[in-house]
NUMAR-518537 format. One record per residue (C-alpha): residue in one letter; x, y, z. Coordinates in steps of 0.5 Angstrom, whole numbers, plus 2048, in hexadecimal, padded with zeros to 3 digits. Example, Ala and Ser with C-alpha at 12.3 -4.5 7.8 and 13.67 -1.06 7.14 Angstrom:
2
A8197F7810S81B7FE80E
***
This chain:
263
M80882A7FFT8088257F9R8028207F9P80581A7F5F7FF8167F5S7FA81C7F3G7F681D7EDD7F68187E7V7FC8147EBA7F68127F0G7F28107EBY7F780B7E8Y7F98087EEA7F28077F0K7F18037E9Y7F88007E8R7FB7FF7EFR7FB7F77F1G7F67F57F7Y7F87F07FCP7F67E97FCP7F17E6800R7F67E2803A7FA7E8805V7F47EB809D7F37E480CA7F97E480FL7F87EB812Q7F27E8815E7F57E2818A7FB7E781BF7F77EB81FG7F07E7820L7EC7EC81CG7E47EB81DT7DE7EF81CE7DF7F3822D7E67F6820V7E87FD81DV7EE7FD818L7F2803816D7F5803810L7FA808810G7FC80B809C7F6807806G7F780A7FFT7F18087FBG7EF803800R7F27FD7FDL7F37FA804A7EE7FD808L7E87FB804P7E97F3804L7EB7F480BA7E47F780DD7E07F180BR7E37EE811V7E37F3816R7DE7F8819S7E27FE816V7E7801812I7EA807813G7EE80980DM7F380F80ED7F7812808P7FA819807E7F7819800P7F081C7FFD7F08197F8M7F18127FBL7EC812800R7E78147FBL7E880F7F6A7E980A7FCG7E180D7FEE7DF80C7F7A7E28057F7A7DF8037FEA7D88067FBE7D98017F5Q7DA7FB7F9G7D47FD7FEI7D97FD804G7D6801809N7DB80080FA7E180480DT7E280B80FW7E781080BM7EC81580FL7F181A80DG7F781A810G7FE816810D803812816R804819819D7FC81A81BV7FC81381EP7FD816825A7F681A824L7F3813823R7F481182AT7EF81782DL7EA815827L7EA80E828G7ED80C82FR7F2807831G7F280182FA7EC803829L7F07FF823A7F17F7822T7F67F981DT7F97FE819V7FB7FC812I80080080DG8007FD806N806800802A806806806I80C80680BH811809808W80D80F808M80D80F80FR811810815H810809817E81480981EE80F80F821L80980C81DF80A805821D80B809827A80580D826L800807824V80280382AP7FD80682FL7F780582AL7F87FE829R7F37F982DP7F67F2830G7F87ED82BG7F87F3826G7FE7F6822I8017F981CA8027F6815V8077F9810V8057F6809A80A7F6803N8067F47FDG80B7F37F8T8107F57F4P80F7FB7EFL80E7F97E8W8147FC7E6L8197F97EBQ8177F17EBE81B7EB7E9N8187E97E3S8197E97DBW8167F07DAS8177F47E0P81E7F77DEA81D7FA7D7L8177FE7DAR81B8007E0A8208027DCG81C8067D8L81980A7DDE81F80C7E0R82180E7D9H81B8127D8F81B8157E0G8228167E0T8238137E7G82480C7EAL81F8087ECA8208047F3P81B8007F8S8188057FDC8128027FEG8147FE804T8157F8800L81C7F7802P81F7F1807Q8227F780BD81C7FC80BR8187F680ED81E7F4813Q81D7FC815Y8167FB816R8167F581AQ81B7F881FA8177FE81FL8117FA821G8147F7827A8177FD829A81080082AG80E7FA82FL80B7F682AT80C7EE82AE80B7E8825V80E7EC820R80D7E7819E80D7E7812V8097E380DV80A7E3806V8047E2801E8077E17FAY8037E17F3T8037E27ECD7FF7E67E7E7FF7E87E0L7FF7EF7DET7FD7F27D8P8017F87D4E7FB7FD7D6Q7FC7FB7DEI8047FC7DEV8038027DAG7FE8047E0G8028027E6V8078067E3F80380C7E3S80180B7EAA80880B7ECV80A8127E9P8098187EEA80481C7ECD8098237EAR80C81E7E5L80681A7E2P80681C7DBA8018217D9P7FB81E7D6A7FC81F7CED80381D7D0R8018167D3P7FF8127CDA8078137CBF8098117D2A80580B7D2E8088097CBY80F80A7CEV80D8057D4R80A8007CFR8108007CBR8147FE7D1L8117F77D2P8127F17CDA80F7F27C6G8097EC7C4Q8077EB7CCE7FF7EB7CET8017EB7D5F8077EB7D9T8087E67E0E80A7EA7E7H80C7E67EDV8087EA7F3R80B7E97FAV8077EC7FFA80B7EC806I8077ED80CL80B7EF812T8067EF819A8077F1820R8037F1826A8017F582C
***
């Protein structure tokens, strides 16, 4: 089975993928009334980009991901930050029903899914999560901005064209950021019996160096298509040449869309 985020890709992910701004974490806390007695599940937690800032606001966070390398790096990041109330669990959306036996009904204040819902069978997942939620808790589906090569700015189109040429395939938004995708999730949350389905948007701009853009590209290349270590400097230079020459930084506009629904 292909493991797209294993090995070195997980390392690039931990180093270069954007995190979540405090305002986005504030929105999650407000939506579900999160407090120091609550337990949160971060499903598809990756390297802990969302789980770790949430851990500061609740009793404990469970980070669940099917990739051991991602969980290892999440644990290392928690240790570096002195966070001791995060637990890391190997598993995916199909393992959620087993959590009812482990945790009990109504054990979770919320389940957050950050930039991972497109890997999951979301209708079945929402149904399986509902019994785990406490009253007033719920589910949050978070889209953490558009990939670097798909943004509407002055430098992304050339980057996208270069990547499509290199890999011989078209690149389309597939990470749950499109309006039609968000509509599907909204409808599925309602069909699962959840209410107060709402979306909060947090927007900000950031300045990226060429190294950060190259690292962001490396973090998204599946492990089986990542160039061999000896070939990576040449691929990195190829990516840099797709960017306008003479610029030290490149502006990106990030739109964090937080879709919430309550039990």
